[in-house]
N, C-alpha and C positions, 0 to 999 in steps of 0.2 A: 504494500500500500504506500502511496505517496502522501506525505504530510506537507501541506503547503501553508506557509505563514505570511506570505507577501502577495500583493496584487500582481506584481511583475512575474513572480514565479507561477502564479495561477494562470495568468494569460499565456505564458510560455507553454505550460502543460496543455491548455485548451488548444493552442495553435497546433501542437503535435497531434492531438486527437483529430482535429479537423483535417490536417494534412493527410491523414489516413482515411478520410471520408467517413468517419464514424459519428454516430449520434450521441448526444449527451443528455442524461437525465440528472436533475439537481434535486437534492433533498435538503431544504434549509432547516436547521435545528439550532437550539441553544444548548445541545448536549445533554448529558446525563440520560443516555438513551434508554428507552424501554421498548416493549413489544410494538407499541404504536409506531414509533420511529422506524423500527426494523421492518414493519409491514410496508411502510412507504418505500424503504430501500429495496425490498424484494419486488415490489410492484414495478419500481423503476428498472430493476434488473431485467424484468421480463420484457420491457418495452424499449430498451435502449442498448446501444453497444457498450457505453461507458457510463458508470454511475458515480457521480460526485456528491459529496455531502459537505455542507457548511456546518461548523460548530462555532457559534459566536454568541455569547451572552450580550445582547445588544442593549447598551445603557440608555439609548434614546427612547425605548419603549417602556421604561420603568419610571414611575412617578416618585415624588418625594415620599420617604417613609416606606417604600415598597422593598421587596426582598432582593435587590440587585446584589448586595454584598454577600448574602448567605445563600444565593441560588446555588444548588448543588452542581459541582464540577468534578469530573474524573476522566481526563482525556485518555489515559492509558486503557481504562476499561472500555471507553467508547470506541477506541480504535479496534480493539479485539472484536467487539460486537458488530461494528460496521463491516469489518473485513469478512466476518462469517456470513453477513447478509448480502455480500457481493459488491460492496463499495470499493472502488479502485483508488479514490483520492479524497482526502479531507482538506478543506480550506478552513483553517482556524487562525485567523489573524488577531494580533493584539488590538486593543481599542484604538491606539494611535494610528494604526495602519488604515482603519476605516474612517476615523474622524480625527484627522491631523489638526494641529493647532490652527485656529482661524476658520475652522469648518463652519459654514453658515447656510447650507442649502438643504431644504427638506421637501418631502412630497406629502401633500395633503389631499386626501380623497374626501370630498364634502358630502354631507347628507348621511351616507351609510355609517359614518364614523361617529355620529352624534347621539346614537341611541345605544341601548344595551351596555356592553362593556365600555363603549366610548363615553357614555354619560358619567360613569363612575370612575373612569380612568382617563381624565383629560390628557390629550397628547399621546396616548398609547398608540393609536393607529397611525399617527404621523410618524412615530418611530418605526413601526412595522413597515409601512409603505416605503419609507426612506431606505431602510436596510435591505429590503427585498429588491427594490429597484437597483440599488448598488450591486447586489449579488447578481442580478440578471445582466447588468452591464459588464461585470467582471467575467462571469462564467459563460454567458451567452448560451444557455441551454436550449435544447429543442423542447424539453418538457420539464415542468417543475411540479413537485408533489407536496400536497398539504392534506392534513387530516381534518375530517369534519367535526371532531370534537371542538375545534376552534372554528365554528361555522361562520361567525361574523368575519373573522380574519379571511377565510376563503372567499367570501363574497366581496370583501374590500379589494383583495388582490386581483380577483377577476375583473373588477371594474377598473382598477388601475391599469391592468394590462390592455384592456380594451381602449381606454381613453388615451393612453400614451403610446399605443401601437407597438408594444413589445412583441417581437416575433417568437413567442413562447406559448406552448399549450399548458394550461393549468389543469392538472389531474387531481381530483379529490378522492380520498379513500375513506371508507366508513370508520367510525370510531371503534377503537379496539378496547375491549373491556375485560376486567377480571371476571372469573366465573360467577360471582355474585352480582355483577352488573356495574361495579364502580368503573368509571372511565379512567384509563391509564393516564397518568400525569407525572411529570418529574416532581411536582410539588406534593404528591402523595407521601413522599419520604418524610415530610414534616409531621405527619399525623401520628399521635399516640395510638395504642391499640383501641382505647375507648373512642377516640375521635375517628378512627378508621371505621368503626361500626356506625357512628353517626353519619359518616360521609355517604352511607347508602341512602340517606334521605334524598339525595339528588335524583338518583335513578328511579327510586320508588315514586317520587313526586311526578316525574315525567311520565311514568307508566300509568299513574293514576289519572293524570290529565288526558293522556291518549285514550284510556279506557272510557272516560266520560264522553269524549268526542265520538268514539266508535259506537257508543250506545245512544247517540243522538243529541247530546248536548251541543247547542250552537251559541250559547252566550259565553263570550270570552271571560267576562267577569266571574261567572260561576266556576269555570275551570281554573282561573287564576286563584280564586279564594281557596279552592280545594287543595291545589298544589302548595300554596303557602302554609295552610294548616298542617299538611303532612310534613313539610320541612321542619316547622317549628315544634313538632311533637318529639323531635330527637334532641338529646342533650348537646349543649355547646354549639347550637346552630344559630346563625343570624342571616337574614335574607338581604342580599345586596339588591338583586332584582329577580322577579319572575315575570316572564313575558309570553304573551300569546300574540303572534304577529305573522304578517305575510312573509313567506319564506324567501321571496325574491327581493322585495323592497325593504324588509325589516320594519315596516310600519305597523303599529299596533292595530289589532282588530277589535271591533265590537261584536260583529257577527262572524262566526267561524265558517270559512268557506275557502275553496281553492287549496293551494299549497300552503300549509300551515307549519310554522316553526314554534315549538315550545322550547323556550330557552331560559336558563337560570344561572345565577351566580350566587353562591352561598359561602359564608364564612363558617368554617368548622374550627372552633378555637381561634387561632390566629392565622389560619390557612384559608385562602380564598380559592374555591374550586368552581369550575364551570362545567356545564353539560347541556345537551340539547337533544331534541327528537323532532323529526319532520313527518308529517302525514299529508296525504292527498285526500281532500274531502270532495266527493263527487256524488251528485244525486242523493245527498243526505246519507251516503255511506262513506265512512272514513277507512282508507287503506294505508298501510305503512308505505312511506315514500322509499322507493328502492334506488333512488339516484345516488 
């Protein structure tokens, strides 16, 4: 495996791959890899000649008081896992390589970034869009891979790619879960055993909301209230947001119809977790969204 720490070295590596006429799949991550990241890598392996992964804890997407300094890091472990999943090269630059002194240019996707996580984490998606656009410029992949656990992020990146005419296909991969339903996240490491049990509130609330819709409930407020009650029935939980919204525009719904996104962010102790579920509501029958 090639470990690349500079933009110049990465561009040289990419030029060599292109000279051979090979396609490139990029898996952007912040490291501390889990099965979700590795599923992205294996999907990229199936669809591209060369798989590259970025491992970069991006400071511009963290707000004041968030967990930038304590975000888990283990590059040696990540290298071993990535190699086993078919990754040929990792781009892992220092912060100064991506944001040198005097850096002052950012990418802002308007509208989609002002709701859900964007409302409670101002500036977060500006940081995400900026670092992803830089990665696309540096690596110039044919395809890039994102997990749907971060549903809003995927929607924002797709809009950015469309609006800025990036020649890259965005491939989304379904959320990978533990056997009991908890969505995999690097931040799950923060949870105590008791908090790990309380974290099941997210998945159970989503399933409760989806079940209400499948049984014919069409009032978003009723679904929202039931999901919120379910979350708060678990110890050490605090709701950041619970949302019933349009899966394409992320706008809140009053009446449930079309492609519906159930999304939530919940504090379990001092750890903020997110999860979501999408459904297609047609002719008063709700079906799981297979996208």
